[in-house]
N, C-alpha and C positions, 0 to 999 in steps of 0.2 A: 504494500500500500504506500502511495506517495505521502511524503510529509507535507505539511504546510496548509492543512485544512483550517486550523484556528488562526483566522486573520481578523482579529477584533479591531485592528486599526482601520480596516476598510469598512466604512459606514454605508456603502451602497447597499440597496436591497439585494437580498440573496436569492438566487435561482439555483436550484439543484436540478441537474439533468441526469436522468437514469438511462445509461447506455450511450456508447460512443460510436454508434453507427453513423453513416453519413448524415442522416436526418438529425441526429442528436448533435453532431459537430456543427452542422449548419445553424441549428438553433443556438448553440453556444456562441458562435460568432455574432449572430444577429442580436442576441440579448446582451452580450458584452458591449457591442457598439451602441446599444440602446441605453446603457447605463446601469445594468445589473452586474453584481459580482456573481460570477458563474462558477459552480463546482460540478464537474462531470464525474459520475460514478460508473465504473466499468467492471463487470464481473470477470472479464478475461484479463490476461496479463499485458495486453497491448490494445490500442484503439482499433476501431474499424468495424466491429460487429460482423455483418456479412461481408464486409470489405476488408477483413483481416488478411494478413500476409503470412504465408508459411515460407520459411527458409530451411532448406534441407539439402545436404550433400553438394553445396555450391549452387543450387538452383533456387530461384525465387518464384513463388506461385501466388498470384492473386487468388484468394479463396472464392470470391464471388464475382461482382460486377466488373466487366472489362470494356464495355462500350460507352463512350462519352458522346452524347448526341445534342447537348445544349450547353456549350461552353459558356455562354453568356450568363447562365445561372451561377456558375463558379466565379466568373469575373465580378459579379455583383457582390459576392461575399468578400472577395479580396479588397474591393473598393471600399467596403464598409470599414475595413481595418486600415485604410490609408495605404494599401499596397496594390500590387499588380499580380495577377495570376501567373504571369510569366516569370515573376521573381522566384517562384517555387516549383512550378510545373511547366514542362514542355509538352504541348499537345501536338501530335502528328495526325494529319488528315489521312484517312484511309480511303482509297479508291482502287478497286471496288470496295463498297461497304463490306460485303461478304460474298461468298460463293455458295450456291446451293447445289449439292450433288444429289440427284434423285436416284431411286433404287436401281434404275436401268443404266446408270452411269452417265446420263446426260447432265450437263452443268449449266446453270443460269448464273450469270454475273450481274449482281445488283450494283449499278454504277451511278455516279453523280450526274454525268452528262445526259440530258434528256434525249437527245438524238441517238446516242449510243444505246440508251435503255430501250428506246423504241425498236432499234434493230435487234436487241436481245429478245424482246417480246415477239417480234416478227419471226424469229427463228423457230419459236414454238408454235405460234399460231398467227399468221398474218392478219386474219380477220379481227384479232383482239387488240390491234394497235389503236383503233378508234376507242375501244373500251378503256384502254390505258390512258388515253387523253382525258376521257371523262372522269376516270378515277383520280387523276392528278388534280383536276379542278375541284372535285367534290371533297377529297381528303383535305385540300387546302381550306375549304369552307368549314369543315368540321374542326380543323385545327384553330381557325380564327375564333371560334366560339368556345370549344371544349378545353383548349389549352390556354390561348392568349387571354380570354376573358374569365375563365372559371378555375384554372388550376391553382391560382394563388388567391382565390376569393373564398371567404369563409362560408361554410354551409351549415353552421350550427343553428340557424333559424329556418323554420319551415318556409317562410316567405321567399327565401333564396331559391328553394326548389321550385316554387310556383312561378317565380320570375323566369326560371330557366326552361320550364316545360314547353313553351311554344317552339323554341329552337330545337329541343329534343325531338319533337314530332316532325318539324320541318326537315331536319337533317337525318332522319331515320335512325336516331339513337336507340329506338326500341327494338331494332333488328340486331342480330348477331353480326359480328365481324365477317364471318364466312358468308352468311347470306347476303350481306351488303356487297362483298367482293364479287360474289357470283353474279351480281347484276352487270358487272363490267367485263368479265372474262368467261369464255366458254371452255378454254383449255384447263383441265384439272391441275396440271403442274403450275400454271400461272395462278390459279385460285389458291393453291397452297402457298406459293411464293409471296403473294400479297395479303395473305390472311394469317400467317403464323405469328405475327408480332405480339399478340397478347400473351403468348407463352413466355416472352421475355419479362413479363410482370406478373406471372402466375395465373393467367386466365386461359380458359378454353375458347379457342376461336369460334366454336359452335354455340357458345352461351354468353360470351363477353359482349357487352354493348358495342355497337358499331362506332361509337365515339372513338374507340381506340384505333380506328383507321387513321387517326391523326398521326400515329407514329411514323407512318410512311412519309407524310409531309414533313414531320419534324426532322427526319433523316435528310431529306432533300434540301430543306431550308438551311439547316445549321450544320449539315454534314456529320459524318461519323468519324470520331477521333480516338486515338489511343494516347494514354499518358505515359511518356517515357519513364522507365523505372516501374511501371505498373500502376494500377489504381491506388496502390499503397502510397504513391508519392502525393496524391491528392489528400489522402488521410493525414499524412505527416504535415502537409501544408496547412490544413484546417486546424490541426493541433497547435501549430506555431501561431496562427492567427488568434486562436482563443487565448493562448498565454500572453500574446502581445497586448491583448485587451484586458489583461488582469485576471483571466480565468485560470483555474487549476484542475488537475485530474487526480483521481484516486483509482488505481488499478487493483485487481484481485479484491474487488470490493463489491459484494453482492447485496442488493437491497432485498429485504424480506417483506417489508410492509411500507406502504405510504401512510404516514401518520395523519389521521383526520380528527380534528376537534371541532365540534359544533358545525359539521358539514363543510369544513374547509381544510385543505391540505396545509399542514404545518411543518412538514419535513418528511424524513424517512427513518425507518429503523433498519439497521443492517443486520445481517446474519451474525449472531454473536451478541446482539442486544443494544449496541450503541445507537443512539438517536442523534441525527444531524438535523438541526432546525433550518427552515427556509421560509421565505415569503411566498414563493411560488415553486411548484414542482412541475417539471416537464418530463414526460415519459417517452423515451425512444425504445422502450421495451415493446415486444409484440403486444398489439392492442388487446387481444383476447387474454393474454397472460396478465396484462396490467389490471384488468378488471377481475379475473377469476382468482388470481394469486396475490398480487400486490394490494388489492382492495378486498381480499377475502373476508376481512373482519368489518367491512363497511356495508351497510344495507344499501342495495342498489335497486332502482326502479326499472330502468330500461335494459342495461347490459347485465342481466342476471346470468348465473351459470347455465340455467336451462336454455335461455335464448342463444347464448354463445355456443352451446353444444349443438343446437339445431342449425346453426349458420353453416354456409358452404365455404369450405376452405380451399385455398390453392393447392395445387399438387406439391409434392416434395421433389427433391432432386437427389440423384446419385452422381457424384463428381469424382472422377479419377484424375489425380494429379500425377504426372510422370515425367521423367527426364530421360533422354536418350544419349548414347555416346556417339551419335552421328547426327547430321542434319538431314531433315526431310524437306528439301527445297520445293517439292511439288505440292506441298500443303500450304494453303494460304493462311493468313493471320486469323481470319474468321471464316470457318468452313462449316456448313451444315451438311451432315451426312445422314440423309433421310432413309428410313426403312420402307418396306413395301406397303404399309398402311398409313392412312392419315386419320380419317374420322374414326375408324375402328380402334386404333391405338388410343386416341384421345378419350373415347368412350370407356375403354378399359381403365385408363388412368383416373379420370375425373368422376365417372358415374359408377362403374362397377368396382372400383378400388382393387383392380387386379393387376398383378405384376406380369406383363405380357412376355412372351418369348422373343418378340421382336422389339426394336426400339429405334428412335431417331436421336441423333447426337448433334450437339454443338461442339465442335472441335476448335480449341483456341491454341494458337501457336504464336505467342507474343515475341518469341526470339526471332521471328522473321523481321520484325521492326526494331527490336531492341535486343541484340545478342548478349548484352551484359547480364541478362537474367539467367544465363546458364554458363557453365565453363566453356572455354574456347573449343569450337568444333562440335558443340552439343546443342540440343534443342530442349526447350521446356514446353510442356503441353498441359492442357486439361481437357478431358472429354466429359461432357455434361449430358445426362439422360434424364428427362422428366419421368418421374415415377409417382405412384399414388402415395398419399400421406399415410400416417400410421394406422388409420382405420382399416387399412388393408389387412392387417394382421401378419404381414411379412416379418419373419424373424431375421433382421439384418445382421445379427451376430453370426448367423450361419450362412446367409445368402450373399454377403458382401463380396467375398472372394470369388465364388462362382459367377456372380454377375459381372464383376470386373473382368474376369477371364473372357466372358462372352463379348464384352466391349472390345477387348484387345483383339480377339479373333475377327470381329467385324471390321475393325480398322485395318487389320493386316490384309484382309481379303479385298478391301476397297481402295483405300488411299495411302496406306502405309506398309507396303510389302517389306518383310524382314523386321517388323516391329518387335516381335517377341525376343529376338536375339539382340536387340539394341537397348533395352530398358536397363537403366542403372540406378534409378530411384523411383519410389512409388508410394502413394498414400491415397486413401479414399475418404470421402465424406458421405454419410448416409442420412436418411430421415431421422435416425436416432441422434445424430449430431445437431440437427436443427432443433430437436426437442430438448436435449440435455445440455448442449453447449450454448445454444443461442436462445433457449427458453421459448421456443415457438410452439404454440398449442398444436397438437396432433403432428408435430414435425413438419408443418406446412412451411414451404420455403418463402412464401410471399404473403403470409397472414391470410386475411379474408379474400376469397375469390372476387374479382372485379365484375360481378354481374350487375345488371341495371339496378336491381333493388338491394344491392350492397355497395352502391356508389354514392358519392356526394352526400346529401342529407341522410341517406340510409346507412352510411358507414359511421363507425365511432367518430364523434366530432373532435375537431382539434381543441376545442374548449369543452372539457368534460361536462356531460349532462348530469353527472352523479355527484361531483365534488367541486366546490368552488376553489379556485387557485390551482387547479390541476389542468394541464394541457398535454396534448398528444401530438407527436410527430412520428414519421416513419411510414412503413408500407401499409399498416393496418388502418390508417386514418385517411382523411381526404388530403390530396387527390388520389393517392394510391402508391403502388410499388414502382420500382425503377429509380435510377438516380435523379432524373428530372422531377419525378413525383415526390420523393422524400425531401429533396432540397426545397421544393415549393411548399411542402407542408410546414417547414420552418418559417417561411415567409408569412404564411397564414397566421402562425402562432405569434410572430412578432407584432402583427397588427391587432391581436386580441388581448395580449397581456396588459396589465395596468401601466400607466406612466410611472416610471420609477419615483418621480417626485411625489406621487400620491402617498408613498409609504413614509415620507419624512414626517408626516403629521402624527404617525403612530407614537404613542407614549412608550417609553422604555425602548426595547429593541431585542430582537431575537438574532441580531447579526453580530 
C-alpha cells in the first residue's frame, strides 16, 4: 500500500475513487482539475484494471484494450492538467484499421480511404457499394446524435430519455446492429464485417441497439490508433496527471464497503476494517458489484440483488497471451480470424451460455508496430475469444489449457504455421479472472450487456439513485464499455459532482 494517505494539510474536499481502470483514472484527472483532493484505491498491485500490463520473460502484454479510436478524449484530459498528450504518449495511426480473415481464407481490409474501402466492398459484392455509401451516411447521422450529443450527457433523469426518444425512433435505434447493417449489405461477409463492432464493448450484434453502428463512423472520423509502448503507456500517463494535480494512489488496497450514513456516502471501509472518510465516492468498480457487494449493507430500491441477477450481462473473454522466438510478419497488428459460424456462435455465447467447439478470434500483434514489446527477433501476441460468462457452468480450472490448445491449433492451421514450435512464453486469462481478479459479476468482461433497455437511463446512473454522494464511472454505467465510453463516463461525473467550494461551508471537516 502506498504511503501518504493522511494529508491533513490539504483542505480541498476529498474524493475517493474505487478502482484505477481507465474510467477511474479519467475521473481522477477531471476531479483533481476541478479542485478535489483525489485518492484512488486499487485492489491490484498496479493501475489499469482491465488495462493492466503483464511483463513476462522480456515480453510486454496489454491485458485488455488495444485500440484507440478517439484520441481527442485523451487530449482533453491532458489539457485539463496543463499538459499535452504527446508529452507522455505517442499514438500511431493504423491503416488498415484491421484485417478480417473469414473461415474460407478470404480477407477484407478495413481501410481509412473511402475509395479504397469501396473497392474492398466491391471485391465481395459489387452491388453492395451503393449500400456502403448509405451506411456511411447513416452511421454518421447516428454518431452525431448517439455519441456527439449523448455520450457525455447525463441520463440520471427520466426526462433525458424522453428528450432522446424521437431521435431513437428516427435513427432506428430500436433495431439491432445486425438488422440495421443488413439493410445496406446483401453479402453475408460484409454484414459480418460491418456489424461485429458491438463485440468490442460486450454486446451481441443481434441484440445490441443499432446506435452502436456509430463505431464504424467513429473509426473513420478519428481513425484507429495504437499507443507506442502499449495501452499501458496511457495508464502511466493518466497516473502522472493525477499526481501532478495533487492526487494519490493506494495499491493492494481492496474496498469492502462504501460507508453510508443517513443515505449519503461518507467514505469506504477497507478489507481489514480501516475506514477512509471522503466527501464524495466515485466507483470505477463493476456497477453490479458496486451495488451487490460494496453496498450490500445498504437498503436499495432500484438496483437490488434480485434485479441485478435478472439483468443481461456481456459475454466473458478467454485471452491467451504468448510470445514467440521468431517473427510472424504475415500477421497484421489487428487481425480477426473468424470461424465458420456467426449468428450460431453468438447464440451459443450470449443466449445458451454454451462453450462452443468453434470460435472466432481477435489476434493482436503489437510488435508489428512496436518491436520493443518483445526481445529482438521475437513477437508478442494475444488471441482473444469471446466466451459465455460464468452462468455457463464451465469449469475453467480444467478447461483453460485444452481451450488454449485449440486456439493454438486454429492459429497454426490458418495464419501462423509453425506456431507450436515457436512459443517461448504463455499465460491465459479466463472468466474466473474477470470475477476474482477484476471483481466483475458473473465474470462478464464488459459488465451489463448494451441492449436498448440496458442503455442510457436504463443503465446504472452515473449519479447513484441509491446513495447521495456516490457516483459511477466505467463500463457498467452510461454511456457504456470501451475506452471512449469509460472516458466519457468520467466527463459525465465531472458535471454532476458538487462544486468543491460548496463543501467549504461545512463545519469541522472530514478531510
